[in-house]
C-alpha positions in Angstrom: -77.9 -10.2 -234.2 -81.6 -9.7 -234.9 -82.6 -8.4 -238.3 -86.0 -7.7 -239.9 -86.2 -8.9 -243.5 -88.5 -7.2 -246.0 -90.1 -8.4 -249.2 -87.5 -6.9 -251.5 -84.7 -8.7 -249.7 -86.5 -12.1 -249.7 -87.3 -11.6 -253.4 -83.7 -10.7 -254.3 -82.4 -13.7 -252.5 -84.9 -16.0 -254.4 -84.7 -14.5 -257.9 -81.4 -14.7 -259.7 -82.7 -12.2 -262.3 -83.4 -9.5 -259.6 -81.0 -6.6 -259.8 -80.2 -6.9 -256.1 -79.6 -10.7 -256.1 -75.8 -10.6 -255.9 -75.8 -7.9 -253.2 -78.4 -9.8 -251.1 -76.6 -13.1 -251.4 -73.3 -11.6 -250.5 -74.9 -9.9 -247.5 -76.4 -13.1 -246.2 -73.1 -15.1 -246.7 -71.5 -13.0 -243.9 -73.9 -14.6 -241.4 -72.4 -18.1 -241.9 -69.7 -17.0 -239.3 -71.9 -14.7 -237.1 -75.2 -15.9 -235.7 -78.3 -14.0 -236.8 -82.1 -14.4 -236.3 -84.1 -13.0 -239.3 -87.6 -11.8 -238.4 -90.4 -11.5 -240.9 -94.1 -11.2 -240.8 -97.0 -13.0 -242.5 -97.6 -9.8 -244.4 -94.1 -9.9 -245.9 -94.4 -13.6 -246.6 -97.7 -13.0 -248.4 -96.1 -10.3 -250.6 -93.0 -12.4 -251.3 -94.8 -15.6 -252.2 -97.1 -13.6 -254.5 -94.1 -11.8 -256.2 -92.2 -15.1 -256.6 -95.3 -16.8 -258.0 -95.9 -14.3 -260.7 -92.4 -13.0 -261.5 -90.3 -16.2 -261.1 -92.4 -19.4 -260.8 -94.7 -21.3 -258.6 -92.0 -23.8 -257.7 -89.7 -21.0 -256.5 -92.5 -19.6 -254.3 -92.7 -23.1 -252.8 -89.0 -23.3 -252.3 -89.2 -20.0 -250.3 -92.1 -21.3 -248.2 -90.2 -24.5 -247.5 -87.1 -22.5 -246.5 -89.1 -20.5 -244.0 -90.6 -23.6 -242.5 -87.3 -25.4 -242.2 -84.9 -22.6 -241.2 -83.9 -22.2 -237.5 -82.6 -18.8 -238.4 -86.0 -17.3 -239.4 -88.8 -16.2 -237.0 -92.0 -16.0 -239.1 -94.5 -14.0 -237.0 -98.3 -13.8 -237.3 -99.3 -10.2 -237.0 -101.9 -9.5 -234.2 -104.9 -7.2 -234.7 -103.4 -4.9 -232.1 -100.3 -4.5 -234.2 -102.4 -3.9 -237.3 -104.1 -1.1 -235.4 -100.7 0.5 -234.6 -99.7 0.1 -238.3 -102.9 1.9 -239.3 -101.9 4.7 -236.9 -98.5 5.0 -238.7 -100.2 4.9 -242.1 -102.6 7.7 -241.1 -99.8 9.8 -239.5 -97.3 9.8 -242.3 -99.6 11.1 -245.1 -96.6 12.7 -247.0 -94.8 9.3 -247.4 -95.4 6.8 -250.1 -95.4 3.8 -247.8 -97.5 0.7 -248.4 -99.6 -0.6 -245.6 -97.3 -3.6 -245.4 -94.4 -1.2 -244.8 -96.4 0.3 -241.9 -97.1 -3.2 -240.5 -93.3 -3.9 -240.7 -92.5 -0.6 -238.9 -95.0 -1.3 -236.1 -93.7 -4.8 -235.8 -90.1 -3.6 -235.6 -91.0 -1.0 -233.0 -92.8 -3.6 -230.9 -89.8 -5.9 -230.9 -87.2 -3.1 -230.5 -85.7 -4.0 -233.9 -83.7 -1.1 -235.3 -82.1 -2.9 -238.4 -83.7 -4.1 -241.6 -82.4 -6.2 -244.5 -84.2 -4.4 -247.3 -83.7 -2.5 -250.5 -86.6 -0.2 -249.6 -85.5 3.3 -248.5 -88.9 3.6 -246.6 -87.2 1.9 -243.7 -84.5 4.6 -243.5 -87.2 7.3 -243.9 -88.9 5.8 -240.8 -85.6 5.9 -238.9 -84.4 2.3 -239.1 -80.9 1.2 -240.1 -80.9 -0.3 -243.6 -78.7 -3.1 -244.8 -76.9 -3.9 -247.0 
């Protein structure tokens, strides 16, 4: 299985005080028996590290960065300028949606890779037509 992971999911996994922590941890536990490759972008990593730094601690932000570096189940992708251009197109097209630019980068990335499923607590992914877990 291939699954895109958004900022909210990474944050929930790394912050025990987050309201979605138990749900996120339970969702990830199911993949101990079934193989999965988690995709994420440098935009999502930037948001997550920043949130962890300011809402949890600097050391937890470092734990997250170390996990990304060491895990064979995470594909951390640098976003190309071409993909940013496609994200800008999404951002301009959906004027009625309250989507962040990072959301639009994530949507463009998922479209490029043919990913239909996202591990996120953000309903914006469902609004864009993606399958949302958990």
